[in-house]
C-alpha positions in Angstrom: -103.1 11.0 32.1 -99.8 9.7 30.9 -96.2 9.7 32.2 -93.7 11.0 29.7 -90.0 11.6 29.3 -88.4 14.1 27.0 -84.8 13.3 26.0 -82.6 16.3 25.6 -78.9 17.1 25.2 -76.8 17.2 28.3 -76.9 20.6 30.0 -80.4 21.6 28.6 -82.5 19.7 31.1 -83.6 22.8 33.1 -84.2 24.9 30.0 -86.3 22.1 28.5 -88.3 21.8 31.8 -89.2 25.5 31.4 -90.3 25.0 27.8 -92.4 21.9 28.8 -94.1 23.9 31.6 -95.0 26.7 29.2 -96.6 24.1 26.9 -98.8 22.9 29.8 -96.9 19.9 31.1 -97.5 18.8 34.8 -95.2 17.1 37.3 -92.2 18.4 35.5 -88.9 17.0 36.9 -85.5 17.6 35.1 -83.2 14.6 35.2 -80.0 13.4 33.5 -80.3 14.1 29.7 -84.0 14.4 30.0 -87.2 15.7 31.7 -90.0 13.6 33.2 -93.5 15.1 33.0 -97.1 14.2 32.9 -100.2 15.2 30.9 -103.0 14.0 28.7 -102.9 12.9 25.1 -103.4 16.4 23.8 -100.3 17.5 25.7 -98.3 14.6 24.2 -99.3 15.8 20.7 -98.7 19.5 21.5 -95.2 18.8 22.9 -94.2 16.9 19.8 -95.6 19.8 17.7 -94.2 22.7 19.5 -91.2 21.8 21.7 -87.9 23.1 20.2 -85.4 21.6 22.6 -86.1 17.8 23.0 -84.9 15.0 20.8 -87.7 12.5 21.5 -90.8 12.3 23.7 -91.2 8.9 25.3 -94.5 7.6 26.8 -93.8 5.3 29.8 -95.5 1.9 29.5 -94.0 0.1 32.6 -91.1 -0.1 35.0 -89.9 -3.2 36.8 -86.8 -4.5 38.7 -84.4 -6.0 36.1 -81.1 -7.6 37.0 -80.7 -10.1 34.1 -82.1 -11.3 30.8 -84.8 -13.5 32.5 -86.1 -10.5 34.5 -86.2 -8.5 31.3 -88.1 -11.1 29.4 -90.6 -11.7 32.2 -91.1 -7.9 32.7 -91.8 -7.4 29.0 -94.2 -10.3 28.8 -96.2 -8.9 31.8 -97.4 -6.1 29.5 -100.4 -6.9 27.2 -98.9 -5.6 24.0 -102.1 -5.8 22.0 -103.1 -2.3 23.3 -99.9 -0.8 21.9 -99.0 -3.0 18.9 -101.0 -4.9 16.3 -99.6 -8.1 14.9 -99.9 -6.6 11.4 -97.7 -3.6 12.5 -93.9 -3.4 12.3 -91.8 -2.7 15.4 -88.3 -1.7 16.4 -86.6 -1.7 19.8 -84.1 0.8 21.0 -82.1 -0.1 24.2 -80.1 2.3 26.3 -78.2 2.0 29.6 -77.1 -1.2 31.2 -77.0 -3.4 34.3 -74.3 -5.7 35.6 -75.7 -8.7 33.6 -77.2 -6.7 30.7 -74.5 -4.6 29.2 -74.9 -5.0 25.5 -77.7 -2.9 24.0 -78.1 -5.1 20.9 -78.7 -8.2 23.1 -81.1 -6.2 25.4 -83.1 -5.0 22.3 -83.2 -8.6 20.9 -84.5 -9.9 24.3 -87.3 -7.3 24.3 -88.3 -8.0 20.7 -88.4 -11.8 21.4 -90.6 -11.3 24.5 -93.0 -9.2 22.5 -93.3 -11.4 19.4 -93.4 -14.6 21.5 -96.5 -13.1 23.3 -98.0 -12.3 19.9 -97.5 -15.9 18.7 -99.1 -17.3 22.0 -102.1 -15.0 21.5 -102.8 -15.6 17.8 -100.0 -17.1 15.9 -99.1 -13.9 13.9 -96.3 -11.7 14.9 -95.0 -8.2 14.0 -92.1 -7.8 11.6 -89.1 -5.8 12.5 -88.4 -2.5 10.7 -85.5 -0.6 12.2 -85.9 2.4 9.9 -89.6 3.4 10.0 -91.5 1.1 12.3 -95.1 1.6 13.2 -94.2 1.3 16.9 -90.8 2.0 18.3 -90.2 0.5 21.8 -87.6 2.1 24.0 -86.0 0.2 27.0 -83.7 2.0 29.4 -81.7 0.1 32.0 -80.3 1.8 35.1 -79.7 0.8 38.7 -81.2 -2.7 38.1 -84.5 -1.1 36.9 -86.0 -1.3 33.4 -88.1 1.5 32.1 -90.2 0.6 29.0 -91.6 3.3 26.8 -93.1 4.0 23.4 -91.3 6.6 21.2 -94.1 9.0 20.3 -91.8 11.1 18.1 -90.6 8.3 15.8 -87.6 10.3 14.8 -85.3 12.9 16.5 -87.3 16.1 16.8 -84.2 18.1 16.2 -84.5 17.1 12.5 -87.1 19.7 11.6 -87.2 18.6 8.0 -86.5 22.0 6.4 -82.7 21.6 6.5 -81.7 19.4 3.5 -78.6 21.4 2.6 -75.9 21.3 5.3 -72.3 22.6 5.5 -69.5 21.1 7.6 -70.2 20.5 11.3 -73.7 21.8 11.3 -75.4 22.9 14.5 -78.3 20.8 15.6 -81.6 22.7 15.4 -82.4 21.9 19.1 -79.0 23.4 20.2 -79.6 26.5 18.1 -83.1 26.9 19.7 -81.5 26.6 23.1 -78.9 29.3 22.3 -81.7 31.6 21.2 -83.7 30.9 24.3 -80.7 31.5 26.6 -79.9 34.7 24.9 -83.2 36.2 25.9 -83.7 37.4 22.3 -87.2 38.8 21.6 -88.8 38.9 18.0 -88.8 42.7 18.3 -85.0 42.7 18.3 -82.7 42.4 15.4 -80.7 39.2 15.2 -77.4 38.5 13.3 -75.3 35.4 12.9 -72.0 36.6 11.1 -70.8 33.0 10.7 -74.2 31.4 9.8 -73.1 28.3 7.8 -76.2 26.7 6.3 -78.4 29.0 8.4 -79.6 27.1 11.4 -79.5 29.9 14.0 -81.3 32.5 11.8 -83.8 30.0 10.6 -84.6 28.7 14.2 -85.0 32.4 15.3 -87.4 33.0 12.4 -89.6 30.1 13.4 -89.8 31.6 16.9 -90.5 35.1 15.6 -93.2 33.9 13.2 -94.7 31.5 15.8 -94.2 28.5 13.6 -94.4 25.1 15.3 -91.3 23.1 14.4 -93.4 19.9 14.3 -95.3 21.2 11.3 -92.2 20.4 9.1 -92.1 16.7 10.1 -93.6 14.2 7.7 -94.9 11.8 10.4 -94.9 11.5 14.2 -94.4 8.1 15.8 -97.8 8.2 17.6 -99.6 8.5 14.2 -99.3 4.7 13.7 -100.3 3.8 17.3 -103.6 1.9 17.7 -105.0 4.7 19.9 -104.1 7.5 17.5 -106.6 10.3 17.7 -106.4 11.8 14.2 -109.1 14.5 14.7 -107.2 15.8 17.8 -103.9 15.9 15.9 -105.4 17.6 12.8 -107.1 20.2 15.1 -103.8 21.0 16.9 -101.9 21.3 13.6 -104.7 23.5 12.1 -104.5 25.8 15.2 -100.8 26.0 14.9 -101.0 26.9 11.2 -103.6 29.6 11.9 -101.5 31.1 14.7 -98.5 31.8 12.4 -97.4 35.4 11.9 -96.9 36.8 8.4 -94.0 39.1 8.9 -90.9 39.5 11.0 -91.0 42.5 13.4 -87.2 43.0 13.2 -84.5 41.9 10.7 -82.8 38.5 11.0 -79.6 38.2 9.1 -77.1 35.5 8.4 -73.6 36.0 6.8 -70.9 33.7 5.7 -67.9 34.1 3.4 -68.6 30.8 1.6 -70.9 31.5 -1.3 -71.9 27.8 -1.7 -72.9 27.7 2.0 -75.0 30.8 1.6 -76.8 29.2 -1.3 -77.5 26.2 1.0 -78.8 28.6 3.7 -81.1 30.3 1.2 -82.3 26.9 0.0 -83.1 25.8 3.6 -84.9 29.2 4.2 -87.1 28.5 1.1 -88.0 25.0 2.4 -88.7 26.6 5.8 -91.1 29.0 4.2 -89.1 32.1 5.2 -87.1 32.6 2.0 -88.5 36.2 1.7 -88.1 36.9 5.4 -84.5 36.0 6.5 -81.7 37.7 4.7 -78.5 35.7 3.9 -75.5 37.5 2.5 -72.1 36.3 1.3 -69.7 38.4 3.3 -66.3 38.0 4.9 -66.4 38.4 8.7 -64.2 41.6 8.4 -66.9 43.4 6.4 -70.0 42.4 8.5 -71.9 45.4 9.9 -74.8 45.8 12.4 -78.2 46.3 10.7 -79.6 48.2 13.7 -78.5 50.2 16.7 -79.0 47.3 19.0 -79.9 43.6 18.9 -78.6 40.1 19.5 -75.6 38.6 17.8 -75.3 34.8 17.9 -72.6 32.6 16.4 -70.9 29.2 16.5 -67.4 29.8 15.2 -65.1 26.9 14.3 -63.3 25.5 17.4 -60.5 23.6 15.6 -62.1 20.3 16.6 -64.1 19.8 13.4 -63.1 22.7 11.3 -59.8 24.3 10.7 -57.8 21.3 12.0 -54.1 22.0 11.5 -54.6 25.7 11.1 -54.2 28.4 13.7 -57.6 30.0 14.4 -56.3 32.6 16.9 -56.2 35.5 14.3 -59.8 34.6 13.3 -61.0 34.8 16.9 -59.1 38.1 17.3 -60.9 39.4 14.2 -64.2 38.3 15.6 -63.5 40.2 18.8 -62.5 43.3 16.8 -65.7 43.2 14.7 -67.8 42.9 17.9 -66.1 45.8 19.6 -66.0 48.1 16.6 -69.2 47.3 14.6 -71.7 46.1 17.2 -71.7 48.7 20.0 -75.0 48.6 21.8 -75.6 44.9 21.0 -75.3 41.8 23.1 -73.2 38.9 21.6 -73.4 35.2 22.4 -70.5 33.0 21.1 -70.6 29.2 21.4 -67.0 28.1 22.1 -65.5 24.7 22.3 -62.0 26.0 22.9 -61.1 28.1 25.9 -57.8 29.4 24.4 -59.4 30.5 21.2 -62.2 32.2 23.2 -59.6 34.2 25.1 -58.3 35.5 21.8 -61.7 37.4 21.3 -60.3 39.8 23.8 -63.5 40.6 25.6 -64.6 39.7 29.1 -67.8 37.5 29.2 -70.5 38.6 31.6 -72.1 35.2 31.7 -71.5 31.6 30.5 -73.4 28.4 30.2 -72.0 24.9 29.9 -73.5 23.2 26.8 -72.6 20.2 24.6 -72.4 20.5 20.8 -72.7 16.8 20.0 -70.0 15.2 22.2 -68.0 18.4 22.4 -68.2 20.2 25.8 -68.7 23.9 25.0 -69.5 27.2 26.7 -72.0 29.8 25.5 -70.3 33.1 26.3 -72.3 36.4 26.7 -70.6 39.7 25.9 -72.1 43.1 26.6 -70.9 45.4 23.8 -70.8 49.0 25.0 
């Protein structure tokens, strides 16, 4: 049994804890920007394959008191790194957090790397090379409250990068945040889903992956644990084969994305094709004023511009008023969810939200607002 930690965006800790429990995780404890949990190797692989909300899954190696650089060096050298890293393999070190005497992440990472390669030299003379882009083993060190937590990054890359989204518009929504919005909405695959401001298509595409029971990890080229010395290839191949066999062929209800920008719609269609849902999800070039509901009821999800990244210098109030008018007049019987990073603009929608959640879109504090449309 291993101890693991899933890193997630701030505000998604409890939601990610639910997802991890559904995947079979044990000892699940939400924390700050992450969730601690336990399980066997199969669970570690399964979470990397199926989890839609985390960025990375870290496997804890050791924890020790750490006040300064000497403590850090000794603590790292107390681990026998041969079980995790061969001298012929490349490594990289990522450092987060700080203590009073260790407050530069670059220095912290360098100290960890030195402790590891010094041990390798002492054991046999040969040492690992550093590869910051695609290392065989990525070591993660987190400092907090004079304590160091040393982990291996089992994902190797941020899991929010599914691999299907090559074409992106301005200020794209992270796939993990889109998945969180879909989960919070309570949308079920039997319900129609519309994003009237879809950009390069992230919300509709994430919904289609859920509806078709497609594991997001299947789109990744390589997981971090695939180059670990203890990698169990037959287990990984079996889990991927089971995931592939469990996919559904057809959507049970329509999933639509609309945007007024024809070039962006072409990007969305290109992403849908890479995602394997080019014939399933419908993307249309339409102005917001002409968008109509494709069914009597369903879920509408959107991430309109807030003025922070898009529309700077222009007044977006009329646009938000138009959004409110479209919701009221065209989507009666639906439930709408709008991600807003600007309270004043959200008020221009002219509807009273029945529920709201605090979320972060990158570094922007936002609210996901729920509207019941009668």
